Each structure stands twice: as structure tokens, then as C-alpha cells.
N, C-alpha and C positions, 0 to 999 in steps of 0.2 A: 419312512422317508429319510434319506441320508442327510446327516448334518454336516457332511464334509463340504468345504467351499473350495472352488477352483483357485489355484494360486494366482496372485496378481502378477501380470506379466506385460512388459512392453507398453505401458500406459503412455500415450502421446502427451508430452509435457512441454509447456511453454513458459518461459520467464518473460514477464511484462514489466519492464523497468523504466526509469526516468527520474529526473530530479524533482525536488519539492514543488508541488503545485502544478505539475504539467498535465495532470488529468488521467493518471493511471486507473484510479478507482472508477471514474466515469467510463473509461474504455472497457473495463471488465464488466461493468453493468450493461453496456451496450452489447457485448458479446454474449452475456448470459441471457439477455432478452431474445437473442436470435439463434440460440443453440438449437440443434435438432431435438424435437420433442422426445425421441426415443433414446437419447443419450443421457447418461449420468455424468455430471461434471463435479470436480472438486476444486476448491480455491483455497490456497494457503496465502494469507496476507501477513506482512511483517511491518511493524511500525517502529519509528525512532523512539517514541515515548513509551512509558510503562503502562499507561492506562488501557490502551486498546480501544480504538473507535471504529476502524474500518469494517470489522466483522458486523457490528450493529448497523452501520450504514448500508452495507451490502444486503444483509438479511432484511432490513426494514424497508428497502426500496424494491425488493425482488420477491415476487409471489410465485414464480414458476417452481414446480416441483423438480426433484432430482438434481438439486444443486446443494453441495455440502461445503461449508465454510469453516475454517479454523484460523486462529491468529497466533502469531509469535511476536508479542510486544517486547519492548525493552532494548531496541537497537538492532544492530546487524544480526540477522538470523543465523549466520554461520559461525557466530562466536562460540566459545567454549567447545572448540573442535566440532562444531556443528550439532552438539547434543540437543539444545532446545528445538532446533529445526527438525532433527531426525525424530524426536519424540512426537512432535505435532504432526509431522508428515506421515509417520507410520500409523498413528491413530486415524488420521484422515483417510488414508488409503484403505485401512481395514474396515472402517464404517461405511465407506462410500463405494468401494470397488469401481472406480470411475472409468469412463470411456475417454476422458481427457482431464488433465491436471493443469491448472493455471497457478503460477507462483508470482506474487507481487512483492519484491523486496522493498524495504524502505528506500525513499529517495536519497538517504544519506548512508546507505549500506554499501556492501562490497559485492556487486553482482558477479564478478569473476570468481570469487571464493564460493558463492552460492552454487555456481555451475560446477566448481570442483567437487563440492560435496555430492551433488547429484550425479557426477561422473564416477564416483567411487565404486569399488568392486561390489559393495553391498547393494547398490541400486542398478547395476548394469543390466540385470535381467528384469528388474521391476519396472524401470522407466525407459522410454524411448525419447531422447531429447530432440524436440522439434525446434522450430525457429525461435530465436530470441528476438523479442520486439522491444525497441527503445523509443519512448515518446520524448520529443524535444520541442520546446517552445523556441522557435528560431529567433524571436525578439531578444532572447538572452545572450545571443552570440556577440552582442556589443558590450556585454557586462563582464568584466574580469573576475567577478565573484563566481561566475560559472565557468568560463573558459580556462581560468586558472585553478579550478578545483579538480583534484585527482579523480574523484568519484564521477563527476560529470563527464569527463573524458573517457573514463573506463566504461561507462554505460554505452557510449557511442562505439568504443573499440570492440566490444563483444557482440554487437548487434548484427543479426542477419538482415533485419529490416529496421530502418529508422523512419519513424512517422513524425512529420512536422505537424504537431497538433495546434489547435487554435488558429487555423489558417485565416479565418475571417478577420483576425486582428492584425495581420501582417502588413507591413509596408511593401512597396512594389518589389524591392530587390532582396527581401529577406528569404524567399524561397531559394533563390540562387545561392545566397550566402550559406544556407544549410547544406545544399548539395556540395559546395566547395569544401565546407568544413568536414563533412563525412568523407569526402575523397581524400582529405589530408589525414584525418585522425581515425577513420573507420576501417573496417575489414575490407579487403579487396573483394569487389563484387557485391558489397552490401547494397540493398535496394533502398531508395528514398521515396517515401510516399507522403501525402499530405491529407490532413483530416480536420474536421470541425467537431467539437464536442466529443472527442475520443472515438468517433465512429470509424470502424474498420470492418472489412469483410472477413468472415470466418476463414476464408481461403488463405488469409495472411498467416494463419497459425500452422498451416499444413506444410509438411516437408521437414527433413532432418536438418538440424543445425550444421553449419559448416565449421563450427568451432571444435577444438579438441582441448580438453581441460584435465591435466593430470592433477590428482588430489594433492593439496598442500597440507601436510600434517602440522605445520608450524603456525598457521594463522588461527589465533584465538585471543580473546580479550578477557575471558573469564566472567561468568555470571553466577555467583554463588548465593546472592541474596534473593529472597522470595520477591517476585514481581508484585507491584501494587495491584495488577489485574487479578491476582490470585488471593489476595488477602481479604479477610472479613472486615467489612466496614464497621468502625467503632461506634460507640453509643452517641457520639457527636453527630452522626449521620453523614459524615464525609471523610475522605482521606485524600492526601496529596502525595505526589511523587514527582521527581525531577530527574533529568538525564542530560548529559552533555557530550559533545564529540563532533568531529568534522567541522569545527568552527561555529556550531550552533548550540543553543540551549533549549530544552523543552521543560514544560511544567504542566501537570495535569491533575484533575480531580475526578473522583467517583463520588456520587451522591446516592444515598439510600432511596428506594422507590417512593417513600412517603415525602420526600423533598420535592415540592412542586414549584415551578418557576413561573414568573410573570413574563409572558412571551414578549410584550412590548419593551419592557425594561431590559430584557435579555438581548434583544436585537440592537437596541441603542448602545448597550455596553460593547457588544462584539464589533459593531461598526466604529467605535471610538478607539479601538486598540491599534497601535502601531507595531505590527508584528509581521513575520514572514508567512506564517501559516496557522490556521485554526481548523480543527475538526471537532465536531461535538454532536452529541445526541442529548436532547433534553425532554423530560416530562414537564409539560407546561399546563396551565389552566385551560389552554385552548387546544390541547392535544399533544401528540408526540412529534417532534421535529428534529431533522438533522441539519447541521450547519457546516458549510465548507467555505473557508476564506482563503483566497490567493491574492496575488497582486492585481488581479482583474476584478476583485470585489467579493462580496459575501452572497452566497446562495443559500436558500432555505428550501427544504423538501419535507413534506409531511410523510411520516413513516407509519407503518401498520402498528408497530409496537416496539417497545424496548424494555429490558429488565430494570434498568436504572439510568440515571443521567450521568454522562461522562463528557469531559472536555480535555483537549490537548492543545497546547499553544507552543509554537516554535518561533524563536526570535534570536537575534544577536544578543539582545539584553532584555530582561523581563522586569516588569513593574512589581515592586514589593507589595502593593496594595490590591493586587488583582483578586486575591481570595476574598477580601472584605467586600469588594465591589460585586463579586459573584453572589455572596451571601445576601447582599442587599436586594438582589433580584428575586429572592424567594417570596412566595405568597405567604402572608402571615396567617 
């Protein structure tokens, strides 16, 4: 039996982007649930914080086989001249040999630069760039924190398809506001669709992107320190990491598997926080649960399993006593 593997070639690849809390992970979960049974999919997720939550949330809520997931935590995945992204992507492609690749950049990252990395000579034969999907919550168009943010506008500018997510929460005129905003700030011919709960048809992924992205050799921020997601948890049973950029701060913790949380206390704590975003997976005395907080509230989902408890919080300003309050939720 030959051990030679066919070279990976022209893998259909979609970037699914959007600002914080717009529902990117939910959209990818929906797509994964509806993927053709005979296809192998790979998902590369990028997070602003260093802890890394999305991989555990995706794996914990998805039981279908032939889906392979890798994370690039610690900010924009194209930093350090794309090296963290390229290492993770190359490993993912090698282990999965996928029929389709989905890439979810952080909501505070640089999607144009991610596309430039994917358009580089190295990947020209390996990947076939399909449509770029940008999710937008049209309610944010009245908030200058979004419309004045370079990344928010870049996400719309690079999209082949803009999906107005959370349609069920819109006011009467907000659909039209999004169409007009995309007409002004988006690519000529960009399609505008609307969705609830991140639902989209797989046909939205199909077809080549209309964009052309020459690689930019100068974009990098440098990431030389080891990420918290890769470190050994110390004897204390937990470690903390923080990150900042694009006008936001993040702080996160990893807890050893023997640290078990009181589910009720944990929910009360998470509901009390005044922050922009929370993502978490926790081992509790009632089972394993994933948590997702946006401006629309806190959602809780029971997971099949997780290796350890993790939480990432993003906010303009962060409370100094959050670690103490988390530790108070541990079961004695």
C-alpha cells in the first residue's frame, strides 16, 4: 500500500468575518451542521485574546465527523508576517486534506491582510479563494464606535456578500440602512442578504471572490512571546493573560481540569459584568457548559466535553477584581 498522499490543491476557501458579537461562530456552527456528509471541512479560527475559546465551543457543540478545527489566538492572525497563521493553516490542511476551508478572523483583526496572506504565491496552488462573507448587525450603523472603526469598514469593503444578521431584532428601516451603507462603503456588486441566528445557505459560500489582494510584506506587529494557550498551567491551577489593541482590552484565564465551578454562581457573575464580549467554557458541578455574551445577552449551551475551563472577556475597561470573583465561583 502506497504511503504517498495526493498534494493538496485548489481547496475552496471562505473567510467569514464580522465585528465583535455579530454571530460568526454561530454562523459557522450552522454551516457545519448542514455540510454534505461526504465532505471533509477544515475551520481555522482566530481570537483577539490569548486564551483561545472558539475551538472548544465549536468542537463541544458539533458532533458531526470530518470537521477539523484549529485556533490562532492572540490577536490578528496575519501578524508576524503571517507566521502564526501559516503554521496553523499548514498543519490543519495537512491533517484534514479538506474539501472546504473556512477561516474566521477575530472581529478586531485585519481581514484584508488575512486575504493578502492567502493570496501569496505560497498558497496560490493550494487554495481557491471563494466568496468572502461579512456578518453585520445593522443596529450598529447608528453607533459611531462601529461606523468610525477602520476594521468594521474594512470588513464591509472586502465582502462579496454582506449578511445582516440578527434580523429578528431590527427596527423597520434598519435593513434599508444596511443596503445603503454597503452601497457606499462596500465593493461594487456586493450582495446583501439577511439572516437570523447566523443561518445561511451553503450556496452562499460557492463561487470565486471578486477581490484581488496583492501580498503586503510590511504588515506585521510581531508576536515573540509564547501564548497563554500554549503554556503549562502552574501549580496554582490557573493562569491569566491579557491583550489590547483596536481600542479594546481583553483578559482571560485557563483553569486546570480539576477546578470545578458552581454553575449558578458562575451564571450570576457573568450576568453582572459590564463588558463588550464574553466567551467561555467551564467544567461545572452540573456538567460542561459554553457561554457567549453579546449586547443581546448571555447564552448558555451544554457541551459534550472540554479539556479545561477557559474564559475571555473583552471590554473598554476591565475590573481589577474579576479574578477574585471567578475564584469565588469554584466548588470547595
